[in-house]
N, C-alpha and C positions, 0 to 999 in steps of 0.2 A: 557887548555893552548894551546894545539896543534891546536884546532879550531880557536882560536884568532889569532895565528901566521899565519895560512893559510889565514885568511881573510885579515890581514894586508899586507901579501905578494901579494895577488891577487889585492888588491886596489893599491898597489905601482906599480905593473906591469901594471895595467890599466892606471895609471897616466903617466908612462913612455912611454907607447905606444901612448897615446894622444899627448905627447910632440913631439914624432917623427913625428906623422902625421901632427901636427901643423907646425913643422919646414919644412916639405916637401911642404906643401901648401904655406907657406910664401916664400920659395925659388922659387917655380913655378911662383908666382905672381910678383916676382921681375924681372923675365926674360923679356927681351925686345921682342916685336913682331918679328917674322920672316917675313920679307917683300920681295916680289919679284914681277916681272912683266911678263906678257905673252900676247899672242894674239891667237885668234881663228878665222879661216877663215870659213865662212859659205857662200858658193857660191861665189858671187862677193863682199861680205862684209867682212871686217876685224874688229873684236871686240878686242880692246886692254883693258887689265884688270890689276888690282893690286890684289895681294894676301896678306892678313894679317892673319897670323896663330899664335895663342897664347892663354894664359889663361885669363879667365874672372872670377872675384871674385863673389861668391854667398853668400849673408848674410841672417841671420834669419830676419824675418819681423814680427812685432807685430802691428796690426791695421794699416798696410800699411807703417809703419815707419821703415826704415833700421837702424840698429844699430849694434854695436859690431864688432868683428873680423869676417873675412870670414869663412863660414862653409865649403866651397869647392872652388876648382880651376877647372873650366870647360874649356876644350880645344875646341876652335872654329876655323874653317878655313873658311875665307870669300873671295869670288871673287867679286870685284866691278868694274864695267865698268869705264873706264877713258874717260874724254872728257867733253865738255860743257853739262850741264843739267843732267849729269849722277846721281847726288845725289837724284833725284826724281824718279828713276826707282823703280818698284816693287821689293820687297825682299822676297825670300823664305828661311825659316829656315827649315833644313832637318835633320832627324835622323832615324836610324834603330830601331830595336826592341830588341828581346830576351825574357825577359829583360836580359841585359848583353851584347848587341852587340854595337860595335862602328859604326860610320857612314860611314865607307869606302865603303860599298856595294852600297848605293845610290850615294855617292860621285864619285866613280870611276866605277860605273856600268852603270849609265844612266844620272845623272844630270850634273856632272861637265864637264869642258872643256877638261879633260883628261879621258881616259877610259881604263880599262883592258879588252882586247878581250879574250873571252874564247870559248869553243866549242859550236856550235849551238845545238848539241843534248844533252847537259848537262853533257857529260863525261869530265874527267879531262884532261886538256892539259898538254903536257910535258914542263918542265922548259927549259930555263929561262922565267921569267914573267916580262913584261914591260907594262908601260902605253903608249898610243898613243893618238893623237888628236881625239876628239869626235865631229864630225860634227852634231851629233844629241843632243848635249848638250842643257839643258834647260836654259843655260846662255843667249840664244837668247831672252828669255822672262823675266828673273829675274836676279838681283844680287843674289848670292847664299851664304848661311852661313850654314856650316855643324857643328853639335853639337855632341860631344861625352859625354854622360851622365857620372856621377861619377863612377869611377872604370872601365870604358871602355876607349879605346884609351889611352891617357895620363892623363885623368882627375882623380882627387882624392879628398877625403874629409879630414877635419882637425881634426876629433875626431871620436871615436867609436859611439858616439851618433849621429853625423851628418851622418856617414856611415849607421847606422840603419835607419835613416829617408830617406836617399837617396834610400835605397833598399825597397821602398814601393810605392804603386800606387800614393797616394796623395803627399808624400814627394818628389818623383821624379818629379811630375808635377810642384810643387811649385818651385823647384830648376831650372828647365829648363825655366819656365816663368820668373824667376828672371834674368836668363842669357840673355834671349831675350830682356827684357827691358833694361838691362845694356848695351847690344851691341847697341841697337837703340840710347841710350843716348850718349855713347862714340863716336859713328860715326855720330851723328847728322842726323839721318835718320827718325825722327818722321814724316816727311812729305811724306814718301813713303807708298804705299799700301803694306800690310804685308800678307804673305801666310805661312802656315805650310804644310810640307810634311812628313808623317810618314809611315814606312813600318812595317807590322806585329805587334808586341807589340807597335811599334811606332804609330800605329793607335789608340790603347788603350790610349796612352799618348796624342796624338794630339787632340782627342775629348775633353778630360778633360782640356787640355791647352787652347783650344779655349774658353771655358766658363770662366776659371779663368782669362785669359787675358781680356776678356770682363768685368769681375768684376773690373779689375785693370785699365780700361780705354783704352784698346787696342782693336779696332774693326777690326777683320780680314776681308780681302777681299775674302779669300778662304781657303779651307782645301783640301789637296790631300791625299787620303788614298790608300796605295798600300798593297794588301793582308791583309784583315781586320781581326782584333781580338778585336772588341769592346765589344762582349758578350762572355766571357770565358765559360759560361755554354754551348754554342753551339759547343764548341771545346773540352771539357774535358770529356773523357770517365770515368765516376765514378759511383759507385753504386747508383741506383734509379734515374739516370739521363739518360733517354732514348732519349733525344733530339739529341745528335750527331749521334747516330746510324741511325736515319732517315736522318739527314742533310748531312751526308757523302756519303750516298748510290749513288746518281747521280755521284759524283766525282769518287767513286770506279768503277762504271759501265763504265765511259769514259776511265779510266785507263785500265780496263780489255780488252776493245775493242782495245786500242792502242797496247797492248802486244799480240793480237791475241788469247785471251782466251774465246771469245764468239762464239756463233753459230747462224746460221739462220739470220733473219732480224736484230738482235742485232749486228751482226758482220759487217754490211754494212757500218756504219759510227759512229763516236763518238757522233754525234748529236742524232742519233736514239737511241743509248744505254742510253745516259743521260736522254733523254725525257721519255723513257720507265721506267727508274728507278724513275723519279720524279712522273710520273703518278701512279706508284705502291705505292709510299710513301703516296700519297694523298688518294688513293682508299682503300688500305688494310693494309699497313705496320704499320702506326701509331696506328691504331686501334688494331692490333694484339699485338704490344708491350704494349699497355695500358691494354689489357685484361690479359696478362701474363698466369698464370696457369689455367685461365678459358677457354682457347682455348681447343677445342677437339683435340684428336690425329690426326684426319683427317685434321682439319684446320691447325694444327701445321705443318704437313708434307707438305701441300700445300704451306704455307708461306716459309718454308725452301727451297722447290724446286724452287720457283720463285726467291727468293733472290740469290740462287746459280746460276741460269740461268743468272741473271742480272750482277753479279759481278765476275763470273768465278770460283766459288768454288763448290765442290761437296755438294749436299744437306745434306749428313750425317755430314759433317764438320760444316755446318751452324746450324744443330740441336744440335750438341755437344756444340756449343757456345750459346745455348739458344736463337737462332734467332738473336743474337746481335753480329755483327762482328765489333770489335774495330779496330782502326787504326793500333796498334802494331801487332795484330794478322793478319791483312790483309797484312801488309808489309812482313810478314814471310810466309804466306800461298799461295799467288797468284802464285808465280813462284817457289814454293818449288820443284816441279818435275824437274825443270831445274837447281836446285842448286843455285838459286839466291834470293836476298832480294831486295825489292823495296826501292827506295828513298822516303823520306817523303816530302821534300820541292820541289822536281821535280820527279814525279812518272814515267816520261819517262825513268829515269835512274835506272839501276839495278846493283847490285854488287854481288860478289861471296860469297856464304855461305861456312862455313868450311865443311870438309868431313863428319862430323857427322850430319850436317844439324839440329843442335839443335834449339829449339824454343826460342832463345834469340836474341833480336834485338841489335846487338853489335855496329853498326855504321850506319850512313846515307850516302850512297854513293853519293847522290846529293849535300849535303853540303860539304862533304870532297873534292868534285871536285872544290869548289870555295874558301874555306877559305884560303888555302895556296897560290894559285895564287894571290888573292886579297891582302893578307897580305904582301907577298914578294914584289909585284909590288908597293904597297902603301908605304912601308918603303923606297924602292929605290927612289921613287918620293919625299917623304917627306924630306928625308935626302939630296938627290942630288939636285933636281930642286928647291924645296922650301927652302932648307937650315934650316929646323926645328932643333933646338938644337945646331946649329953651334956657334951662337954668345955667348950663355950662357955657353957653354961647357957641356950641358946636353945631349950629343949625346948618352949616354948609357942608358938613361931612357927607361924603358920597355914599349912597346906599347901592349895593350890588345885588340885584335880584337873581342874576345868572352870571356866573364868572366863567367865561370861556378860558381864561388863563388857568384856573384851577383844573378844569376839565382836561385841557391839553397836557398839563404837566403831571397828571395823576400817575402814581406808581401803583400798578395793579398787583404786583407781587406781594406775597405774604411771608412774614417771618424771614427765613434765610433764602428764599427762592430768588433766582436771578433769571434774567432773560424773559422770554415770552411765556406767560402762563395765564390761565383763566382764574380770576378770583372766585373763590367759593366760600360762602359762610353758612350754607345749609348744614354742613357738618357741625358747626358751632351750635346751630339751632337744635339739631337732633341730640347732641350731647347734653346741652343745658336742660332740655326737656326731660331727659333721663335723670339728671341730677336734681331737678326741682319738681317734686311730684304734684305741686299745686299750680304751677305756671301753665296758663292756657294761651292759645294762639288763635287769633282771628285774622283771616285772610280775605281781602276784597279784590276782585278782578273785573275789569271791563271787557266786554266782548269785542269792542272795536278799538282796543289798544293794540297797536302794532309795534310798540316799543318794548313792552313786556307782556306778550300775549297770554291770555288765560290758559291756553293749551300748554305753553311752556311751564307755567306755574303748576298746572296739574302734574306734569312730569316731575318737577322738582319735589313737590310734596310726596309723590308716590315713591321717590327714591330715598326719602329720609330713613336713616337706620334706627328705627324705633319699632317697638312691638305694638300689638293691637291695643292694649290698654292705654299706652301713652298716646297713640294716634287718636284716640277718642277725645283728646283735649284740643284737637285742631278743628276749627270751623272754617269752611271755605264758602264764600257767597259770590255770586256773579251779578253783573249789572249791565244795563243796555246802552252805555256810552263808552268812553275811552279810558285812557290812563287816569284822568282826573274825573272819575265818574260822577263826583258830587257836583259838577257843574250843570248836570241835568236834574231838573226838579224831581222827577219820579225816582231817580236814583239816590238823591240825598235823603229823601223821605225813607226809602227802603233801607239805606245804609244805617240811618239812625235807629230804625226799628230792629234791624239785625244786630246792631251793637248792643242795644238794650237787652235783647234776648240772650246774647252771648255772656253778658255780665251777670246774668242770673244762672248760677251753677245748676239749678234744678232743670234748666232747659237744655243743657248740653247732652 
């Protein structure tokens, strides 16, 4: 009797929760677009634009036919050039990663007409935080549409089932493709060249979206991948997966050189340190990891000594880690004697350990330096300049810059896979590049990114199953900061220049 009552109560609670979620989505989709206008001066040119910010419905699809009530309300902020012929401009749909991140970082970091200026060295600026005009905006080249995936930003789903689907690799891809197509239809922009730009997990998403959109009749002109994560196996330190230990080593070496932890020729430049580590990976390290316990004591000591020399750790520490230095251990060990912990997304940044210097990675000083400035500046801009929520009275709606809930609940399996598996969308990228002969790819990597290291991205791109001719359509550029390299002034300047060159087919 008790069991039956519990089941009934649970089902009733679930139904009630779904009703609340459905009502929230319906209310969001009834809200009018927040519309405003602005202008951006680029040298002697003035670009006048219209901003449309609001919710787009996403519906379930069966055999390509839309039906039923919306599964989600996805919030999108679009900047469109005004004036004659503006409707044929290229469009770039942009999103961040996480999974669980809203699009404010690309929106107000590099791409949009407004920008949050932060510290060049990656440290946290003092409040207050404001946006300013961005003369390096990508709006010079594209109309821009920023997408907040479900349960990031203001976006939400209409049921627990839809939420579960949204928190998965393929479900997320399907919903965002639906949002892209719905936006193109609503704004009559099917005649424009279409680009995608994703950062971090957004690159995982973008590669799969490129192929799904191709299946749905949308041929992309290009894909822009910032801080790549298309092969999760290359980034995930887990038992019996030796790949990241080798792929992270050159990035660790560059980081150690930056912080003055290397000696001799390795200390002379970050380029020298990175190259020495890469050479060692190819000549000795991969073989040593593969041999494991078959290594002699002498060989093991030699490998530990060289790893330590390259990445700034004592050989004994490397031996105690079984020759395998993970990212989390490295963040805690490199600057331990200084009482500091490394930043993950920008390893130029270090933060203070507690007095006991315990071996627990409690926070990332590099992401903490950015989340609050971007969030506070974004909400000030959204509410004030763009007037989001004013017309509908939804000014109190909560904005989620980073959803830990989404990140923890994410289903990394694809299609029919079950259990533990590494998500991989580089195969989607390779296949769609073979299918679309005019689609080009631009890749941006930061040398001090220890979340998605440049060296792991090199490996991913090298493994793509494409021929020489197709490979010529990939451009990979490197920058002197971390995951969000555009926070450094020299890098955002170079990124804009590199993007402009990539967009010119004659320069490829």
